[in-house]
N, C-alpha and C positions, 0 to 999 in steps of 0.2 A: 368526330365520332368514328369508332372502328366498326365497320360493317362486315369486313372480310379479312381473314388471316390465313396466310399460306405457311405451312410448316413442312420442312424437309423430312421425308420418311425414308429410312434405310434400316439395315441390320447392324449398325455400329453399336458399340457398347454405350454410347451416349444417347442413342435414339429414344429409349424409354423416358428418360428425364426430360428430354427436349419435347416429346409429344405430350407428356403430362403438364409441363409448364404452359405450352401453347393451348392445351385443352382447358386448363384452369383460367387462362387469360380470356379465351373465347367465352367461356361460361360467365365470367365476371362482367364482361363488357356487352354480352348479348350478340357478339359477332359470329358469323358463320366461319367454321374452320375447314380448310381444305388440306388434306394430307396428300402430298405428291411424292411418289416413288419413281425414280429414274431407271430406265432400262440399262443405261450405262454405255450405250453405243450411239454415236452421232446420228441425228435424223437424216443426214446425207446418205447414210448407208441404207436406211429404210424410210424413204420419204413418204411412203403411204402406210407406215406402221409396220410392226413386226409380224411377218407371216412366213413361216417356214414349214415345209412338210415334215411331220414326225418321222424319225428314223434316218433323215438325211445327215450328211456330215456337218453341214452348217447348223442344223438344229441341235446336234449334239454339243455344239459350242454355245449357241445363243439361248437355247431353252432354259438352262440353269440361271441365266441372268434374269429372264422373265419370272421364273419361279421364285427367285429371291425377292424381287420387287413385289410380287403378289403376296408373299409371306409377310413382308414388312407392312404392307397395307392392311393385312389381317390383324397384325398386332396394333396398328394405329386405330383401327375401328373398335377394337376391344377397349383400349384406353379412353378414346373419345366418348364412347357409350357409357363407360363406368363413371366418367367425370361429367356426364350430362351436357356435353357440348354438341350443339347442332353442327353436323359435319357431312362431308362427302369425300370421296377418294379419287385420285387421278393416277393412272399409270401413264407415264410420259416416255414416249419412245425417243429418247435423246440422252445426251450426257448431262450430268448434274448441273454444271455451271450454266450452260446456255439454256437448258430445259427449264430450270428454276427461274432464270432471268426473264424468259419469255412469258412464263405463266404468272410471274409477279406483276405483270402489267394490269392484271385483273384483280389485284388484292390491295388492301390498304397497308398491310404490314407483312413482312417475311420473317420467319423464325428459323434460325439455323444454329449450329453449334460452332464453338471456337475450334480452330484447327488443333488436332491432337497429333503430335509427332509420332506417337506409337502406331497410329492408324493411317498416316499420310503416305501417299505414294511419292517417293523421292524424285521421280522423274517429272512431276508436275511443275510446269513453269510458273503457275500462279495458283494460289489457294482459293477454295470456294468462297470463303468469306470476303476476300478482297474483290474477287470478280463480281459478286453479287452487289456489294455496296456501291461499286463504281459503275455498274451497268444496268441494274434492274429498275432504276428511276423510282424506287420506293424506299421507305425507311426499312432498315434491317436490324432485327433484334438478335444479337449474338450472345448465346448462352455459354458460360464458361465450362471448361472440361471438368470442373469440380462437380458438375451435375447438380444445379441448385434445386431446392424444393419447388413445387408448383407455385405459380404466380400468386402473390398476395400483396396487399397494400404495404408499402414501405417508404422510407425516405428516398428522395431522388435528387441526385446532383446533376446540374446542367452546366456544361462548359460553355463559356461565352467569350468571344473575342471580337464581336461586331461584324464578322464576315457573313456572306450570304449562306455559306454552308452551316454556320452556327444558327442563323436565323431559320433556315429550313428545318434543321434538326429540332429546334424548339417548337416550331409550329406543328410538325408531325407528331411530336410527343404529347401534345395537349390532352388527347383522350386518356393517356396514362397518368399525366400530371393531375388530372381531375380526381383520380382515384388514389393518389399518393397520400402518405401520412404527413408529408411535408416536402417542400421544394426549396433547394438552395441553388442559386445561380452564382457561379464563381468565375472570376477573371484572373488569370495568372499575369500579373503586371510585369512589364519588362521583357517578356518573351512573346506575348500575344498582343502587345499594345501597351500604351502608357496608362497609369492609374487615372490620369486626368481624362483621357478618352472615355474610360469606363464610367467614371463619375458623371461625365456629361451625358452619357447614354442612359444612366440609371432611371431618371424620371419616366422616359418613354417606355423603357423595358418593363418597369414596375407597373405602369398603367396597362400595358399589353397583357401582362400576367393577371392583373386584377380583373380585367374584362373577361378573360377566358376562364378564370377559375371562380368567377362570381357564382355564389350559390352552392359551391361544393365544399366550403369550409376547410380549405387546404392552406395552412400557413406557408407563406413564401418569404424568403429573405435573400439578400445579396451580399457578397463579400469579395474583397480583393485579396489575393494571396501573393506574397512575394515569391519569386522563383527560388527553388532550393536545388532541384535536380533538373531533369528534362520536364517539359510540359506534361507528357504522358505519365511519367512517374509521379509528378506532383498531383495530378488529377486522381490517380489511383490511391495515393497516400491519403488525400483529403477524403475520398469516398470511404475509406476504412476508418478514418478518424471520426467522421460524422455518422458512422454506422448506416451508410446508404445501401439500399438494395438494388439500385439501378443507376447507371451513368448515361447521360444523354450528351452527344457531341456531334459536331459536323466532321465530315471526313474529307481529307484532301488527297487528290491524286496529282502528283508532281511531274512524273516523267513517264516516257514509254520506252521500253526496251523489250521487244517481243510482246509484252503484255503490260497492262497498267500497273504502276507501282504506287504504293501508299506513301504519304508523307510520314515524317518521323513520329509525331505524337500519335497519329492513328495506328501506325504499325506497333508502337510500344504498347498501347492500350489493348489492341487485339491479341497480342502475344502474351501479355502478362495479367490481364484482368481475371479476377476471381469473383466477379459479379456480372450480371447481365448488362450489356452495353447496347444502347440504341444508337445507331449511326445513320446519318443521312448525308448524301453528297449532292 
């Protein structure tokens, strides 16, 4: 059950759609929604919070950052109130990546937007979506830069390969699966394991879904798809083929070079998805 949802709040062009989606999801599930706006400067600089005397040189630089965050929170409050979502706001004196990751410890789900190359800072070593998925210890719902309509019941595609990451993603998605129009669990045979392995796991997997979806009248089915391109591309193609409104999948972190790097399927999906993707690591 979702009790608390955290949504990233800023002044980007994708923020209104992100906040509306999160507010609709909170309203539908009865969860409390927290809108968090980041100051944009590491908490190491202001360990006790931002406090600068008006008129000083430092205030002339930092005050616009606080003003922007406060303005973003005001926009969030208007949207959350309009969509009748129980909510509160947080001004976080930190950078977006670490600030959201730390605050996510007290939420059941984090909602952010897909990276947009038109708004990204080229000097960033790692993108916000990657950092949060691999560091916040919570499921992260990444909304596409196509700015989807507010949350509503749709078909959901769940990627399965028998890994602990896939299992964790499935379990964290249960509150959303219970509200889905239908659920399809898919295994890409040959890339994420053999068809025989998946067939052997089907009875237990189906029993798990039945138990957790019992009483919610959500049809569920499973299928094995032969690989055609890469795993990530195959998942996105199948989601489009089945007219799914959400993809659920485990996220893999393979290596470290200055920062965490995502595995191939995860990276492909995050870069190319045009539907909301719930990822868990």
